[in-house]
ChimeraX commands (.cxc) that place a marker at each C-alpha (Angstrom):
marker #1 position -11.85,-13.14,23.44 radius 0.5
marker #1 position -10.32,-9.70,22.94 radius 0.5
marker #1 position -7.56,-7.89,24.73 radius 0.5
marker #1 position -8.90,-5.87,27.62 radius 0.5
marker #1 position -7.17,-3.04,29.46 radius 0.5
marker #1 position -5.62,-5.30,32.14 radius 0.5
marker #1 position -4.18,-7.58,29.44 radius 0.5
marker #1 position -2.64,-4.63,27.60 radius 0.5
marker #1 position -1.16,-3.21,30.82 radius 0.5
marker #1 position 0.31,-6.61,31.71 radius 0.5
marker #1 position 1.90,-6.91,28.26 radius 0.5
marker #1 position 3.33,-3.38,28.60 radius 0.5
marker #1 position 4.85,-4.21,32.01 radius 0.5
marker #1 position 6.41,-7.41,30.65 radius 0.5
marker #1 position 7.82,-5.51,27.65 radius 0.5
marker #1 position 9.37,-2.87,29.91 radius 0.5
marker #1 position 10.86,-5.55,32.17 radius 0.5
marker #1 position 12.33,-7.51,29.26 radius 0.5
marker #1 position 13.63,-4.58,27.25 radius 0.5
marker #1 position 14.50,-2.19,30.06 radius 0.5
marker #1 position 13.04,1.25,30.54 radius 0.5
marker #1 position 15.63,3.20,28.54 radius 0.5
marker #1 position 15.60,0.87,25.57 radius 0.5
marker #1 position 11.80,0.82,25.45 radius 0.5
marker #1 position 11.55,4.61,25.59 radius 0.5
marker #1 position 14.25,4.91,22.89 radius 0.5
marker #1 position 12.25,2.58,20.62 radius 0.5
marker #1 position 9.10,4.60,21.19 radius 0.5
marker #1 position 11.05,7.78,20.39 radius 0.5
marker #1 position 12.22,6.22,17.12 radius 0.5
marker #1 position 8.63,5.29,16.28 radius 0.5
marker #1 position 7.52,8.86,16.98 radius 0.5
marker #1 position 10.29,10.23,14.73 radius 0.5
marker #1 position 9.24,7.85,11.97 radius 0.5
marker #1 position 5.61,8.95,12.19 radius 0.5
marker #1 position 6.68,12.61,12.16 radius 0.5
marker #1 position 8.88,12.10,9.08 radius 0.5
marker #1 position 6.08,10.19,7.35 radius 0.5
marker #1 position 3.61,13.01,7.97 radius 0.5
marker #1 position 6.17,15.56,6.75 radius 0.5
marker #1 position 6.75,13.52,3.58 radius 0.5
marker #1 position 3.04,13.25,2.92 radius 0.5
marker #1 position 2.66,17.03,3.32 radius 0.5
marker #1 position 5.53,17.65,0.88 radius 0.5
marker #1 position 3.86,15.46,-1.77 radius 0.5
marker #1 position 0.89,17.85,-1.90 radius 0.5
marker #1 position 3.09,20.71,-3.06 radius 0.5
marker #1 position 3.47,21.00,-6.86 radius 0.5
marker #1 position 6.73,19.61,-8.12 radius 0.5
marker #1 position 9.10,22.24,-9.47 radius 0.5
marker #1 position 12.08,21.30,-11.63 radius 0.5
marker #1 position 15.47,22.26,-10.33 radius 0.5
marker #1 position 16.63,25.62,-11.72 radius 0.5
marker #1 position 20.04,24.18,-12.60 radius 0.5
marker #1 position 18.45,21.69,-14.99 radius 0.5
marker #1 position 16.56,24.45,-16.80 radius 0.5
marker #1 position 19.70,26.54,-17.34 radius 0.5
marker #1 position 21.69,23.79,-19.08 radius 0.5
marker #1 position 21.93,23.88,-22.85 radius 0.5
marker #1 position 20.66,20.78,-24.66 radius 0.5
marker #1 position 23.36,18.29,-25.58 radius 0.5
marker #1 position 24.20,17.68,-29.21 radius 0.5
marker #1 position 24.33,13.93,-29.98 radius 0.5
marker #1 position 27.69,14.10,-31.75 radius 0.5
marker #1 position 29.79,17.19,-31.14 radius 0.5
marker #1 position 32.51,16.07,-33.62 radius 0.5
marker #1 position 31.07,15.24,-37.07 radius 0.5
marker #1 position 34.31,13.43,-38.08 radius 0.5
marker #1 position 34.21,11.06,-35.10 radius 0.5
marker #1 position 34.24,7.39,-36.15 radius 0.5
marker #1 position 33.70,4.23,-34.09 radius 0.5
marker #1 position 36.78,2.39,-32.86 radius 0.5
marker #1 position 37.95,-0.52,-35.02 radius 0.5
marker #1 position 37.45,-3.98,-33.58 radius 0.5
marker #1 position 40.86,-5.59,-32.98 radius 0.5
marker #1 position 39.66,-8.81,-31.34 radius 0.5
marker #1 position 40.72,-12.04,-33.06 radius 0.5
marker #1 position 37.98,-13.72,-35.04 radius 0.5
marker #1 position 37.19,-17.38,-34.52 radius 0.5
marker link #1:1,2 radius 0.2
marker link #1:2,3 radius 0.2
marker link #1:3,4 radius 0.2
marker link #1:4,5 radius 0.2
marker link #1:5,6 radius 0.2
marker link #1:6,7 radius 0.2
marker link #1:7,8 radius 0.2
marker link #1:8,9 radius 0.2
marker link #1:9,10 radius 0.2
marker link #1:10,11 radius 0.2
marker link #1:11,12 radius 0.2
marker link #1:12,13 radius 0.2
marker link #1:13,14 radius 0.2
marker link #1:14,15 radius 0.2
marker link #1:15,16 radius 0.2
marker link #1:16,17 radius 0.2
marker link #1:17,18 radius 0.2
marker link #1:18,19 radius 0.2
marker link #1:19,20 radius 0.2
marker link #1:20,21 radius 0.2
marker link #1:21,22 radius 0.2
marker link #1:22,23 radius 0.2
marker link #1:23,24 radius 0.2
marker link #1:24,25 radius 0.2
marker link #1:25,26 radius 0.2
marker link #1:26,27 radius 0.2
marker link #1:27,28 radius 0.2
marker link #1:28,29 radius 0.2
marker link #1:29,30 radius 0.2
marker link #1:30,31 radius 0.2
marker link #1:31,32 radius 0.2
marker link #1:32,33 radius 0.2
marker link #1:33,34 radius 0.2
marker link #1:34,35 radius 0.2
marker link #1:35,36 radius 0.2
marker link #1:36,37 radius 0.2
marker link #1:37,38 radius 0.2
marker link #1:38,39 radius 0.2
marker link #1:39,40 radius 0.2
marker link #1:40,41 radius 0.2
marker link #1:41,42 radius 0.2
marker link #1:42,43 radius 0.2
marker link #1:43,44 radius 0.2
marker link #1:44,45 radius 0.2
marker link #1:45,46 radius 0.2
marker link #1:46,47 radius 0.2
marker link #1:47,48 radius 0.2
marker link #1:48,49 radius 0.2
marker link #1:49,50 radius 0.2
marker link #1:50,51 radius 0.2
marker link #1:51,52 radius 0.2
marker link #1:52,53 radius 0.2
marker link #1:53,54 radius 0.2
marker link #1:54,55 radius 0.2
marker link #1:55,56 radius 0.2
marker link #1:56,57 radius 0.2
marker link #1:57,58 radius 0.2
marker link #1:58,59 radius 0.2
marker link #1:59,60 radius 0.2
marker link #1:60,61 radius 0.2
marker link #1:61,62 radius 0.2
marker link #1:62,63 radius 0.2
marker link #1:63,64 radius 0.2
marker link #1:64,65 radius 0.2
marker link #1:65,66 radius 0.2
marker link #1:66,67 radius 0.2
marker link #1:67,68 radius 0.2
marker link #1:68,69 radius 0.2
marker link #1:69,70 radius 0.2
marker link #1:70,71 radius 0.2
marker link #1:71,72 radius 0.2
marker link #1:72,73 radius 0.2
marker link #1:73,74 radius 0.2
marker link #1:74,75 radius 0.2
marker link #1:75,76 radius 0.2
marker link #1:76,77 radius 0.2
marker link #1:77,78 radius 0.2
marker link #1:78,79 radius 0.2
view
């Protein structure tokens, strides 16, 4: 037993009565926005990824800028 057109229409009428017309249309608008954003995101994935120009212009970091830098002495009491 599948859902026929009269069943679907009856469920839609009950949903509108329970949720109210404005709330139902607002939810459908949110669904439409979500689908639109999803499609936009899928279209953006097809474009080749380009690194940010700011990251390319930075000089590489040196691991230790001060060659005389030593680790801090441990001053915790020993057990």
